[in-house]
HTML snippet that shows the backbone in 3Dmol.js (N, CA, C, O; Angstrom):
<script src="https://3Dmol.org/build/3Dmol-min.js"></script>
<div id="view" style="width:600px;height:400px;position:relative"></div>
<script>
const pdb = `
ATOM      1  N   MET A   1     -72.553  26.750  32.757  1.00  0.00           N
ATOM      2  CA  MET A   1     -71.360  25.899  32.666  1.00  0.00           C
ATOM      3  C   MET A   1     -70.533  26.267  33.949  1.00  0.00           C
ATOM      4  O   MET A   1     -70.501  27.423  34.372  1.00  0.00           O
ATOM      5  N   ILE A   2     -69.896  25.275  34.519  1.00  0.00           N
ATOM      6  CA  ILE A   2     -69.051  25.534  35.691  1.00  0.00           C
ATOM      7  C   ILE A   2     -67.669  25.081  35.356  1.00  0.00           C
ATOM      8  O   ILE A   2     -67.430  24.025  34.771  1.00  0.00           O
ATOM      9  N   TYR A   3     -66.745  25.965  35.773  1.00  0.00           N
ATOM     10  CA  TYR A   3     -65.415  25.882  35.311  1.00  0.00           C
ATOM     11  C   TYR A   3     -64.405  25.972  36.538  1.00  0.00           C
ATOM     12  O   TYR A   3     -64.568  26.890  37.342  1.00  0.00           O
ATOM     13  N   GLN A   4     -63.453  25.134  36.704  1.00  0.00           N
ATOM     14  CA  GLN A   4     -62.516  25.064  37.920  1.00  0.00           C
ATOM     15  C   GLN A   4     -61.165  25.536  37.366  1.00  0.00           C
ATOM     16  O   GLN A   4     -60.692  25.132  36.303  1.00  0.00           O
ATOM     17  N   TYR A   5     -60.617  26.384  38.143  1.00  0.00           N
ATOM     18  CA  TYR A   5     -59.238  27.052  37.673  1.00  0.00           C
ATOM     19  C   TYR A   5     -58.339  26.925  39.081  1.00  0.00           C
ATOM     20  O   TYR A   5     -58.756  27.195  40.208  1.00  0.00           O
ATOM     21  N   LYS A   6     -57.039  26.460  38.745  1.00  0.00           N
ATOM     22  CA  LYS A   6     -56.147  26.457  39.888  1.00  0.00           C
ATOM     23  C   LYS A   6     -55.223  27.683  39.680  1.00  0.00           C
ATOM     24  O   LYS A   6     -54.406  27.707  38.759  1.00  0.00           O
ATOM     25  N   PRO A   7     -55.376  28.713  40.571  1.00  0.00           N
ATOM     26  CA  PRO A   7     -54.556  29.934  40.382  1.00  0.00           C
ATOM     27  C   PRO A   7     -53.103  29.676  40.594  1.00  0.00           C
ATOM     28  O   PRO A   7     -52.733  28.659  41.181  1.00  0.00           O
ATOM     29  N   VAL A   8     -52.246  30.587  40.124  1.00  0.00           N
ATOM     30  CA  VAL A   8     -50.809  30.459  40.242  1.00  0.00           C
ATOM     31  C   VAL A   8     -50.272  31.739  40.750  1.00  0.00           C
ATOM     32  O   VAL A   8     -50.602  32.790  40.200  1.00  0.00           O
ATOM     33  N   GLY A   9     -49.395  31.724  41.854  1.00  0.00           N
ATOM     34  CA  GLY A   9     -48.790  32.828  42.341  1.00  0.00           C
ATOM     35  C   GLY A   9     -49.518  33.657  43.426  1.00  0.00           C
ATOM     36  O   GLY A   9     -49.029  34.720  43.809  1.00  0.00           O
ATOM     37  N   VAL A  10     -50.651  33.195  43.912  1.00  0.00           N
ATOM     38  CA  VAL A  10     -51.497  33.788  44.820  1.00  0.00           C
ATOM     39  C   VAL A  10     -51.833  32.935  45.989  1.00  0.00           C
ATOM     40  O   VAL A  10     -51.466  31.762  45.929  1.00  0.00           O
ATOM     41  N   CYS A  11     -52.465  33.334  47.024  1.00  0.00           N
ATOM     42  CA  CYS A  11     -52.927  32.593  48.128  1.00  0.00           C
ATOM     43  C   CYS A  11     -53.992  31.638  47.873  1.00  0.00           C
ATOM     44  O   CYS A  11     -53.973  30.545  48.438  1.00  0.00           O
ATOM     45  N   SER A  12     -54.976  31.981  47.017  1.00  0.00           N
ATOM     46  CA  SER A  12     -56.145  31.166  46.749  1.00  0.00           C
ATOM     47  C   SER A  12     -55.726  29.876  46.054  1.00  0.00           C
ATOM     48  O   SER A  12     -54.740  29.900  45.318  1.00  0.00           O
ATOM     49  N   GLN A  13     -56.390  28.794  46.236  1.00  0.00           N
ATOM     50  CA  GLN A  13     -56.025  27.584  45.814  1.00  0.00           C
ATOM     51  C   GLN A  13     -56.912  26.984  44.582  1.00  0.00           C
ATOM     52  O   GLN A  13     -56.578  26.092  43.802  1.00  0.00           O
ATOM     53  N   ASN A  14     -58.074  27.683  44.618  1.00  0.00           N
ATOM     54  CA  ASN A  14     -59.020  27.267  43.410  1.00  0.00           C
ATOM     55  C   ASN A  14     -60.028  28.368  43.180  1.00  0.00           C
ATOM     56  O   ASN A  14     -60.401  29.135  44.068  1.00  0.00           O
ATOM     57  N   ILE A  15     -60.426  28.394  41.982  1.00  0.00           N
ATOM     58  CA  ILE A  15     -61.424  29.439  41.668  1.00  0.00           C
ATOM     59  C   ILE A  15     -62.489  28.659  40.936  1.00  0.00           C
ATOM     60  O   ILE A  15     -62.139  27.956  39.988  1.00  0.00           O
ATOM     61  N   THR A  16     -63.746  28.722  41.288  1.00  0.00           N
ATOM     62  CA  THR A  16     -64.875  28.090  40.526  1.00  0.00           C
ATOM     63  C   THR A  16     -65.599  29.151  40.020  1.00  0.00           C
ATOM     64  O   THR A  16     -65.982  30.050  40.769  1.00  0.00           O
ATOM     65  N   VAL A  17     -65.861  29.151  38.679  1.00  0.00           N
ATOM     66  CA  VAL A  17     -66.634  30.163  37.962  1.00  0.00           C
ATOM     67  C   VAL A  17     -67.815  29.464  37.275  1.00  0.00           C
ATOM     68  O   VAL A  17     -67.663  28.426  36.631  1.00  0.00           O
ATOM     69  N   GLU A  18     -69.059  30.106  37.448  1.00  0.00           N
ATOM     70  CA  GLU A  18     -70.221  29.648  36.832  1.00  0.00           C
ATOM     71  C   GLU A  18     -70.669  30.711  35.925  1.00  0.00           C
ATOM     72  O   GLU A  18     -70.904  31.861  36.296  1.00  0.00           O
ATOM     73  N   LEU A  19     -70.792  30.222  34.555  1.00  0.00           N
ATOM     74  CA  LEU A  19     -71.226  31.276  33.543  1.00  0.00           C
ATOM     75  C   LEU A  19     -72.576  30.750  32.978  1.00  0.00           C
ATOM     76  O   LEU A  19     -72.858  29.552  32.954  1.00  0.00           O
ATOM     77  N   GLU A  20     -73.372  31.723  32.535  1.00  0.00           N
ATOM     78  CA  GLU A  20     -74.416  31.569  31.660  1.00  0.00           C
ATOM     79  C   GLU A  20     -74.191  32.405  30.359  1.00  0.00           C
ATOM     80  O   GLU A  20     -74.312  33.629  30.303  1.00  0.00           O
ATOM     81  N   GLN A  21     -73.866  31.628  29.372  1.00  0.00           N
ATOM     82  CA  GLN A  21     -73.340  32.212  28.070  1.00  0.00           C
ATOM     83  C   GLN A  21     -72.236  33.121  28.351  1.00  0.00           C
ATOM     84  O   GLN A  21     -71.212  32.631  28.829  1.00  0.00           O
ATOM     85  N   ASP A  22     -72.298  34.435  28.113  1.00  0.00           N
ATOM     86  CA  ASP A  22     -71.098  35.379  28.299  1.00  0.00           C
ATOM     87  C   ASP A  22     -71.354  36.158  29.611  1.00  0.00           C
ATOM     88  O   ASP A  22     -70.807  37.256  29.709  1.00  0.00           O
ATOM     89  N   THR A  23     -72.096  35.731  30.590  1.00  0.00           N
ATOM     90  CA  THR A  23     -72.349  36.378  31.683  1.00  0.00           C
ATOM     91  C   THR A  23     -71.945  35.518  32.901  1.00  0.00           C
ATOM     92  O   THR A  23     -72.164  34.307  32.928  1.00  0.00           O
ATOM     93  N   ILE A  24     -71.324  36.213  33.941  1.00  0.00           N
ATOM     94  CA  ILE A  24     -70.882  35.514  35.176  1.00  0.00           C
ATOM     95  C   ILE A  24     -72.120  35.379  36.111  1.00  0.00           C
ATOM     96  O   ILE A  24     -72.734  36.348  36.557  1.00  0.00           O
ATOM     97  N   LYS A  25     -72.414  34.113  36.355  1.00  0.00           N
ATOM     98  CA  LYS A  25     -73.409  33.719  37.332  1.00  0.00           C
ATOM     99  C   LYS A  25     -72.858  33.883  38.791  1.00  0.00           C
ATOM    100  O   LYS A  25     -73.441  34.578  39.623  1.00  0.00           O
ATOM    101  N   SER A  26     -71.614  33.151  39.068  1.00  0.00           N
ATOM    102  CA  SER A  26     -71.151  33.174  40.349  1.00  0.00           C
ATOM    103  C   SER A  26     -69.658  32.921  40.264  1.00  0.00           C
ATOM    104  O   SER A  26     -69.138  32.436  39.260  1.00  0.00           O
ATOM    105  N   VAL A  27     -68.950  33.287  41.417  1.00  0.00           N
ATOM    106  CA  VAL A  27     -67.527  33.017  41.472  1.00  0.00           C
ATOM    107  C   VAL A  27     -67.251  32.656  42.942  1.00  0.00           C
ATOM    108  O   VAL A  27     -67.683  33.375  43.844  1.00  0.00           O
ATOM    109  N   GLN A  28     -66.492  31.481  43.201  1.00  0.00           N
ATOM    110  CA  GLN A  28     -66.133  31.185  44.483  1.00  0.00           C
ATOM    111  C   GLN A  28     -64.577  30.929  44.589  1.00  0.00           C
ATOM    112  O   GLN A  28     -64.035  30.227  43.736  1.00  0.00           O
ATOM    113  N   PHE A  29     -63.932  31.424  45.507  1.00  0.00           N
ATOM    114  CA  PHE A  29     -62.512  31.174  45.794  1.00  0.00           C
ATOM    115  C   PHE A  29     -62.376  30.320  47.000  1.00  0.00           C
ATOM    116  O   PHE A  29     -63.055  30.459  48.018  1.00  0.00           O
ATOM    117  N   VAL A  30     -61.381  29.358  46.802  1.00  0.00           N
ATOM    118  CA  VAL A  30     -60.981  28.667  48.093  1.00  0.00           C
ATOM    119  C   VAL A  30     -59.557  29.156  48.368  1.00  0.00           C
ATOM    120  O   VAL A  30     -58.650  29.177  47.536  1.00  0.00           O
ATOM    121  N   GLY A  31     -59.475  29.571  49.728  1.00  0.00           N
ATOM    122  CA  GLY A  31     -58.214  30.168  50.081  1.00  0.00           C
ATOM    123  C   GLY A  31     -58.149  31.631  49.804  1.00  0.00           C
ATOM    124  O   GLY A  31     -59.144  32.180  49.331  1.00  0.00           O
ATOM    125  N   GLY A  32     -57.131  32.270  50.041  1.00  0.00           N
ATOM    126  CA  GLY A  32     -57.016  33.776  49.808  1.00  0.00           C
ATOM    127  C   GLY A  32     -57.491  34.507  50.961  1.00  0.00           C
ATOM    128  O   GLY A  32     -57.655  33.958  52.051  1.00  0.00           O
ATOM    129  N   CYS A  33     -57.740  35.868  50.725  1.00  0.00           N
ATOM    130  CA  CYS A  33     -58.230  36.772  51.677  1.00  0.00           C
ATOM    131  C   CYS A  33     -59.757  36.648  51.581  1.00  0.00           C
ATOM    132  O   CYS A  33     -60.412  37.141  50.663  1.00  0.00           O
ATOM    133  N   ASN A  34     -60.277  35.936  52.622  1.00  0.00           N
ATOM    134  CA  ASN A  34     -61.778  35.695  52.486  1.00  0.00           C
ATOM    135  C   ASN A  34     -62.700  36.794  52.157  1.00  0.00           C
ATOM    136  O   ASN A  34     -63.569  36.626  51.301  1.00  0.00           O
ATOM    137  N   GLY A  35     -62.564  37.918  52.788  1.00  0.00           N
ATOM    138  CA  GLY A  35     -63.502  38.997  52.686  1.00  0.00           C
ATOM    139  C   GLY A  35     -63.262  39.617  51.287  1.00  0.00           C
ATOM    140  O   GLY A  35     -64.252  39.923  50.622  1.00  0.00           O
ATOM    141  N   ASN A  36     -62.071  39.816  50.812  1.00  0.00           N
ATOM    142  CA  ASN A  36     -61.695  40.277  49.477  1.00  0.00           C
ATOM    143  C   ASN A  36     -62.232  39.534  48.468  1.00  0.00           C
ATOM    144  O   ASN A  36     -62.975  40.043  47.630  1.00  0.00           O
ATOM    145  N   THR A  37     -61.879  38.183  48.462  1.00  0.00           N
ATOM    146  CA  THR A  37     -62.406  37.307  47.527  1.00  0.00           C
ATOM    147  C   THR A  37     -63.937  37.140  47.366  1.00  0.00           C
ATOM    148  O   THR A  37     -64.491  36.932  46.287  1.00  0.00           O
ATOM    149  N   GLN A  38     -64.517  37.248  48.486  1.00  0.00           N
ATOM    150  CA  GLN A  38     -65.999  37.200  48.457  1.00  0.00           C
ATOM    151  C   GLN A  38     -66.594  38.485  47.861  1.00  0.00           C
ATOM    152  O   GLN A  38     -67.638  38.499  47.208  1.00  0.00           O
ATOM    153  N   GLY A  39     -65.839  39.571  48.140  1.00  0.00           N
ATOM    154  CA  GLY A  39     -66.306  40.795  47.577  1.00  0.00           C
ATOM    155  C   GLY A  39     -66.092  40.918  46.103  1.00  0.00           C
ATOM    156  O   GLY A  39     -66.962  41.447  45.412  1.00  0.00           O
ATOM    157  N   VAL A  40     -64.958  40.451  45.570  1.00  0.00           N
ATOM    158  CA  VAL A  40     -64.743  40.413  44.179  1.00  0.00           C
ATOM    159  C   VAL A  40     -65.831  39.414  43.468  1.00  0.00           C
ATOM    160  O   VAL A  40     -66.356  39.735  42.402  1.00  0.00           O
ATOM    161  N   GLY A  41     -66.096  38.328  44.051  1.00  0.00           N
ATOM    162  CA  GLY A  41     -67.083  37.446  43.475  1.00  0.00           C
ATOM    163  C   GLY A  41     -68.317  38.162  43.432  1.00  0.00           C
ATOM    164  O   GLY A  41     -68.899  38.196  42.348  1.00  0.00           O
ATOM    165  N   ALA A  42     -68.869  38.796  44.512  1.00  0.00           N
ATOM    166  CA  ALA A  42     -70.126  39.506  44.544  1.00  0.00           C
ATOM    167  C   ALA A  42     -70.223  40.619  43.490  1.00  0.00           C
ATOM    168  O   ALA A  42     -71.233  40.790  42.806  1.00  0.00           O
ATOM    169  N   LEU A  43     -69.114  41.362  43.400  1.00  0.00           N
ATOM    170  CA  LEU A  43     -69.082  42.469  42.427  1.00  0.00           C
ATOM    171  C   LEU A  43     -69.174  41.981  40.898  1.00  0.00           C
ATOM    172  O   LEU A  43     -69.741  42.671  40.051  1.00  0.00           O
ATOM    173  N   VAL A  44     -68.644  40.884  40.637  1.00  0.00           N
ATOM    174  CA  VAL A  44     -68.714  40.450  39.223  1.00  0.00           C
ATOM    175  C   VAL A  44     -69.759  39.596  38.809  1.00  0.00           C
ATOM    176  O   VAL A  44     -69.926  39.334  37.618  1.00  0.00           O
ATOM    177  N   ALA A  45     -70.583  39.075  39.842  1.00  0.00           N
ATOM    178  CA  ALA A  45     -71.769  38.397  39.537  1.00  0.00           C
ATOM    179  C   ALA A  45     -72.777  39.150  38.744  1.00  0.00           C
ATOM    180  O   ALA A  45     -73.141  40.229  39.211  1.00  0.00           O
ATOM    181  N   GLY A  46     -73.272  38.759  37.643  1.00  0.00           N
ATOM    182  CA  GLY A  46     -74.187  39.464  36.661  1.00  0.00           C
ATOM    183  C   GLY A  46     -73.395  40.236  35.679  1.00  0.00           C
ATOM    184  O   GLY A  46     -74.008  40.808  34.778  1.00  0.00           O
ATOM    185  N   MET A  47     -72.043  40.326  35.747  1.00  0.00           N
ATOM    186  CA  MET A  47     -71.354  41.122  34.755  1.00  0.00           C
ATOM    187  C   MET A  47     -70.946  40.237  33.591  1.00  0.00           C
ATOM    188  O   MET A  47     -70.773  39.026  33.728  1.00  0.00           O
ATOM    189  N   LYS A  48     -70.806  40.844  32.506  1.00  0.00           N
ATOM    190  CA  LYS A  48     -70.324  40.253  31.253  1.00  0.00           C
ATOM    191  C   LYS A  48     -68.906  39.853  31.432  1.00  0.00           C
ATOM    192  O   LYS A  48     -68.136  40.618  32.011  1.00  0.00           O
ATOM    193  N   VAL A  49     -68.492  38.654  30.954  1.00  0.00           N
ATOM    194  CA  VAL A  49     -67.219  38.059  31.164  1.00  0.00           C
ATOM    195  C   VAL A  49     -66.208  39.054  30.567  1.00  0.00           C
ATOM    196  O   VAL A  49     -65.244  39.331  31.281  1.00  0.00           O
ATOM    197  N   ASP A  50     -66.295  39.619  29.374  1.00  0.00           N
ATOM    198  CA  ASP A  50     -65.382  40.491  28.745  1.00  0.00           C
ATOM    199  C   ASP A  50     -65.082  41.745  29.622  1.00  0.00           C
ATOM    200  O   ASP A  50     -63.934  42.168  29.751  1.00  0.00           O
ATOM    201  N   GLU A  51     -66.051  42.260  30.156  1.00  0.00           N
ATOM    202  CA  GLU A  51     -66.043  43.537  31.095  1.00  0.00           C
ATOM    203  C   GLU A  51     -65.320  43.181  32.393  1.00  0.00           C
ATOM    204  O   GLU A  51     -64.555  44.005  32.894  1.00  0.00           O
ATOM    205  N   ALA A  52     -65.528  41.994  32.958  1.00  0.00           N
ATOM    206  CA  ALA A  52     -64.806  41.608  34.159  1.00  0.00           C
ATOM    207  C   ALA A  52     -63.319  41.348  33.871  1.00  0.00           C
ATOM    208  O   ALA A  52     -62.472  41.700  34.692  1.00  0.00           O
ATOM    209  N   ILE A  53     -62.994  40.758  32.760  1.00  0.00           N
ATOM    210  CA  ILE A  53     -61.623  40.531  32.362  1.00  0.00           C
ATOM    211  C   ILE A  53     -60.887  41.865  32.249  1.00  0.00           C
ATOM    212  O   ILE A  53     -59.797  42.053  32.791  1.00  0.00           O
ATOM    213  N   LYS A  54     -61.531  42.783  31.521  1.00  0.00           N
ATOM    214  CA  LYS A  54     -60.991  44.103  31.281  1.00  0.00           C
ATOM    215  C   LYS A  54     -60.690  44.802  32.505  1.00  0.00           C
ATOM    216  O   LYS A  54     -59.642  45.442  32.594  1.00  0.00           O
ATOM    217  N   ARG A  55     -61.609  44.730  33.568  1.00  0.00           N
ATOM    218  CA  ARG A  55     -61.465  45.445  34.838  1.00  0.00           C
ATOM    219  C   ARG A  55     -60.396  44.755  35.799  1.00  0.00           C
ATOM    220  O   ARG A  55     -59.728  45.417  36.593  1.00  0.00           O
ATOM    221  N   LEU A  56     -60.296  43.483  35.675  1.00  0.00           N
ATOM    222  CA  LEU A  56     -59.382  42.796  36.750  1.00  0.00           C
ATOM    223  C   LEU A  56     -57.982  42.497  36.157  1.00  0.00           C
ATOM    224  O   LEU A  56     -57.015  42.374  36.909  1.00  0.00           O
ATOM    225  N   ARG A  57     -57.878  42.387  34.916  1.00  0.00           N
ATOM    226  CA  ARG A  57     -56.482  42.003  34.271  1.00  0.00           C
ATOM    227  C   ARG A  57     -55.335  42.911  34.699  1.00  0.00           C
ATOM    228  O   ARG A  57     -55.466  44.125  34.538  1.00  0.00           O
ATOM    229  N   GLY A  58     -54.210  42.408  35.237  1.00  0.00           N
ATOM    230  CA  GLY A  58     -53.163  43.275  35.467  1.00  0.00           C
ATOM    231  C   GLY A  58     -53.003  43.760  36.939  1.00  0.00           C
ATOM    232  O   GLY A  58     -51.987  44.332  37.333  1.00  0.00           O
ATOM    233  N   ILE A  59     -54.158  43.471  37.775  1.00  0.00           N
ATOM    234  CA  ILE A  59     -54.082  43.929  39.253  1.00  0.00           C
ATOM    235  C   ILE A  59     -53.030  43.108  39.957  1.00  0.00           C
ATOM    236  O   ILE A  59     -52.993  41.883  39.838  1.00  0.00           O
ATOM    237  N   LYS A  60     -52.188  43.781  40.679  1.00  0.00           N
ATOM    238  CA  LYS A  60     -51.173  43.067  41.417  1.00  0.00           C
ATOM    239  C   LYS A  60     -51.472  43.072  42.999  1.00  0.00           C
ATOM    240  O   LYS A  60     -52.182  43.936  43.513  1.00  0.00           O
ATOM    241  N   CYS A  61     -50.894  42.080  43.689  1.00  0.00           N
ATOM    242  CA  CYS A  61     -51.123  42.100  45.127  1.00  0.00           C
ATOM    243  C   CYS A  61     -49.726  42.271  45.685  1.00  0.00           C
ATOM    244  O   CYS A  61     -48.895  41.363  45.685  1.00  0.00           O
ATOM    245  N   GLY A  62     -49.510  43.514  46.171  1.00  0.00           N
ATOM    246  CA  GLY A  62     -48.227  43.859  46.888  1.00  0.00           C
ATOM    247  C   GLY A  62     -47.032  43.623  45.916  1.00  0.00           C
ATOM    248  O   GLY A  62     -47.057  44.128  44.793  1.00  0.00           O
ATOM    249  N   PHE A  63     -46.135  42.969  46.276  1.00  0.00           N
ATOM    250  CA  PHE A  63     -44.955  42.672  45.399  1.00  0.00           C
ATOM    251  C   PHE A  63     -45.083  41.690  44.368  1.00  0.00           C
ATOM    252  O   PHE A  63     -44.226  41.546  43.496  1.00  0.00           O
ATOM    253  N   ARG A  64     -46.183  40.974  44.448  1.00  0.00           N
ATOM    254  CA  ARG A  64     -46.419  39.919  43.465  1.00  0.00           C
ATOM    255  C   ARG A  64     -46.881  40.401  42.070  1.00  0.00           C
ATOM    256  O   ARG A  64     -47.567  41.418  41.971  1.00  0.00           O
ATOM    257  N   PRO A  65     -46.533  39.721  41.058  1.00  0.00           N
ATOM    258  CA  PRO A  65     -46.866  40.153  39.763  1.00  0.00           C
ATOM    259  C   PRO A  65     -48.203  39.956  39.347  1.00  0.00           C
ATOM    260  O   PRO A  65     -48.600  40.327  38.242  1.00  0.00           O
ATOM    261  N   THR A  66     -49.004  39.316  40.291  1.00  0.00           N
ATOM    262  CA  THR A  66     -50.410  38.928  39.957  1.00  0.00           C
ATOM    263  C   THR A  66     -51.259  39.014  41.291  1.00  0.00           C
ATOM    264  O   THR A  66     -50.717  39.334  42.349  1.00  0.00           O
ATOM    265  N   SER A  67     -52.574  38.726  41.209  1.00  0.00           N
ATOM    266  CA  SER A  67     -53.408  38.859  42.436  1.00  0.00           C
ATOM    267  C   SER A  67     -54.529  37.936  42.149  1.00  0.00           C
ATOM    268  O   SER A  67     -54.657  37.414  41.041  1.00  0.00           O
ATOM    269  N   CYS A  68     -55.384  37.721  43.183  1.00  0.00           N
ATOM    270  CA  CYS A  68     -56.649  36.869  43.030  1.00  0.00           C
ATOM    271  C   CYS A  68     -57.484  37.494  41.858  1.00  0.00           C
ATOM    272  O   CYS A  68     -57.857  36.770  40.935  1.00  0.00           O
ATOM    273  N   PRO A  69     -57.775  38.803  41.887  1.00  0.00           N
ATOM    274  CA  PRO A  69     -58.588  39.309  40.741  1.00  0.00           C
ATOM    275  C   PRO A  69     -57.892  39.135  39.390  1.00  0.00           C
ATOM    276  O   PRO A  69     -58.574  38.904  38.391  1.00  0.00           O
ATOM    277  N   ASP A  70     -56.587  39.235  39.322  1.00  0.00           N
ATOM    278  CA  ASP A  70     -56.005  39.038  38.004  1.00  0.00           C
ATOM    279  C   ASP A  70     -56.057  37.548  37.616  1.00  0.00           C
ATOM    280  O   ASP A  70     -56.252  37.232  36.443  1.00  0.00           O
ATOM    281  N   GLN A  71     -55.890  36.653  38.557  1.00  0.00           N
ATOM    282  CA  GLN A  71     -56.048  35.137  38.348  1.00  0.00           C
ATOM    283  C   GLN A  71     -57.474  34.865  37.981  1.00  0.00           C
ATOM    284  O   GLN A  71     -57.724  34.014  37.127  1.00  0.00           O
ATOM    285  N   LEU A  72     -58.438  35.553  38.588  1.00  0.00           N
ATOM    286  CA  LEU A  72     -59.997  35.445  38.050  1.00  0.00           C
ATOM    287  C   LEU A  72     -60.032  35.784  36.702  1.00  0.00           C
ATOM    288  O   LEU A  72     -60.727  35.108  35.943  1.00  0.00           O
ATOM    289  N   SER A  73     -59.313  36.837  36.241  1.00  0.00           N
ATOM    290  CA  SER A  73     -59.441  37.262  34.846  1.00  0.00           C
ATOM    291  C   SER A  73     -58.957  36.055  33.872  1.00  0.00           C
ATOM    292  O   SER A  73     -59.577  35.801  32.839  1.00  0.00           O
ATOM    293  N   ILE A  74     -57.962  35.429  34.222  1.00  0.00           N
ATOM    294  CA  ILE A  74     -57.411  34.318  33.495  1.00  0.00           C
ATOM    295  C   ILE A  74     -58.385  33.172  33.452  1.00  0.00           C
ATOM    296  O   ILE A  74     -58.653  32.557  32.419  1.00  0.00           O
ATOM    297  N   ALA A  75     -58.922  32.911  34.693  1.00  0.00           N
ATOM    298  CA  ALA A  75     -59.979  31.740  34.791  1.00  0.00           C
ATOM    299  C   ALA A  75     -61.121  32.108  33.852  1.00  0.00           C
ATOM    300  O   ALA A  75     -61.615  31.221  33.156  1.00  0.00           O
ATOM    301  N   LEU A  76     -61.589  33.406  33.785  1.00  0.00           N
ATOM    302  CA  LEU A  76     -62.783  33.743  33.162  1.00  0.00           C
ATOM    303  C   LEU A  76     -62.478  33.496  31.580  1.00  0.00           C
ATOM    304  O   LEU A  76     -63.263  32.900  30.842  1.00  0.00           O
ATOM    305  N   GLU A  77     -61.327  33.994  31.195  1.00  0.00           N
ATOM    306  CA  GLU A  77     -60.908  33.871  29.892  1.00  0.00           C
ATOM    307  C   GLU A  77     -60.811  32.409  29.467  1.00  0.00           C
ATOM    308  O   GLU A  77     -61.174  32.115  28.328  1.00  0.00           O
ATOM    309  N   GLN A  78     -60.380  31.530  30.242  1.00  0.00           N
ATOM    310  CA  GLN A  78     -60.238  30.143  29.958  1.00  0.00           C
ATOM    311  C   GLN A  78     -61.686  29.468  29.839  1.00  0.00           C
ATOM    312  O   GLN A  78     -61.992  28.670  28.953  1.00  0.00           O
ATOM    313  N   ALA A  79     -62.508  29.898  30.841  1.00  0.00           N
ATOM    314  CA  ALA A  79     -63.873  29.401  30.943  1.00  0.00           C
ATOM    315  C   ALA A  79     -64.593  29.818  29.741  1.00  0.00           C
ATOM    316  O   ALA A  79     -65.382  29.024  29.228  1.00  0.00           O
ATOM    317  N   LEU A  80     -64.403  30.995  29.228  1.00  0.00           N
ATOM    318  CA  LEU A  80     -65.194  31.337  28.111  1.00  0.00           C
ATOM    319  C   LEU A  80     -64.826  30.707  26.852  1.00  0.00           C
ATOM    320  O   LEU A  80     -65.669  30.468  25.988  1.00  0.00           O
ATOM    321  N   LYS A  81     -63.451  30.398  26.708  1.00  0.00           N
ATOM    322  CA  LYS A  81     -62.939  29.593  25.690  1.00  0.00           C
ATOM    323  C   LYS A  81     -63.491  28.165  25.627  1.00  0.00           C
ATOM    324  O   LYS A  81     -63.855  27.598  24.596  1.00  0.00           O
ATOM    325  N   ALA A  82     -63.506  27.647  26.900  1.00  0.00           N
ATOM    326  CA  ALA A  82     -63.964  26.218  27.133  1.00  0.00           C
ATOM    327  C   ALA A  82     -65.534  26.082  26.693  1.00  0.00           C
ATOM    328  O   ALA A  82     -65.982  25.070  26.152  1.00  0.00           O
ATOM    329  N   SER A  83     -66.277  27.202  26.990  1.00  0.00           N
ATOM    330  CA  SER A  83     -67.732  27.116  26.762  1.00  0.00           C
ATOM    331  C   SER A  83     -67.907  27.277  25.231  1.00  0.00           C
ATOM    332  O   SER A  83     -68.959  26.831  24.773  1.00  0.00           O
ATOM    333  N   GLU A  84     -67.105  27.801  24.449  1.00  0.00           N
ATOM    334  CA  GLU A  84     -67.246  28.040  23.112  1.00  0.00           C
ATOM    335  C   GLU A  84     -66.720  26.756  22.276  1.00  0.00           C
ATOM    336  O   GLU A  84     -66.837  26.748  21.051  1.00  0.00           O
ATOM    337  N   SER A  85     -66.184  25.754  22.920  1.00  0.00           N
ATOM    338  CA  SER A  85     -65.700  24.554  22.355  1.00  0.00           C
ATOM    339  C   SER A  85     -66.782  23.558  22.100  1.00  0.00           C
ATOM    340  O   SER A  85     -66.510  22.463  21.608  1.00  0.00           O
TER     341      SER A  85
END
`;
const viewer = $3Dmol.createViewer("view");
viewer.addModel(pdb, "pdb");
viewer.setStyle({}, {cartoon: {color: "spectrum"}});
viewer.zoomTo();
viewer.render();
</script>
């Protein structure tokens, strides 16, 4: 399943999440800090969705109340719910 998410409050403009059941197959960000978002995507590939959410939720970017990893946790949560529907 492929899920598109529009992040809020960060530099990235879109997050594409590909899931196989409850496992992250791939993550791609459009915009944001290219090296960092590629790194986050590579690190979570193959990880269970719940574990990634637990690790990424609440991370802040400087003075912002959120970050690209935090927004990814929201995207993963929504993608998981959509896949269960």
